[in-house]
Steps between C-alpha positions, in 0.01 A plus 500: 500500500623482858710811438203690356281413797775573755566835331130584510466417871825677596421804287139531614602671824689766304264552205375838620808580711806417290840466666823623346730262681591134481457484879134415558291227660414225255183402682302723733154510647393689188625237254230318305438351160329727250308480176834438326538166679139400441527571127840328474359184656188515281708529184732219610192287565372574148837416342554179697146367453442635150207685656317809384691812606196719554307239695792422729588867555142577598477192722824563688435873538150444637653287776711798612284809443709723729840437339523855365370486143485824304172660400507389137584143597209492746262618229624223269 
């Protein structure tokens, strides 16, 4: 889980500007968590607490409305 979140934060700065080198900053001023992290945490919460997936996804995602959700996800 830590790897997934770290990868999301590190990759967020390069999502729309991919690099083709292994030489890049891991964390920059543009690094942030995205909808991927929010959904990962929500699903982990559901698994660990035997909670309802839909309820926990909606709850977590509402806390972070600007995390970069896609149009279809927002409509859901």
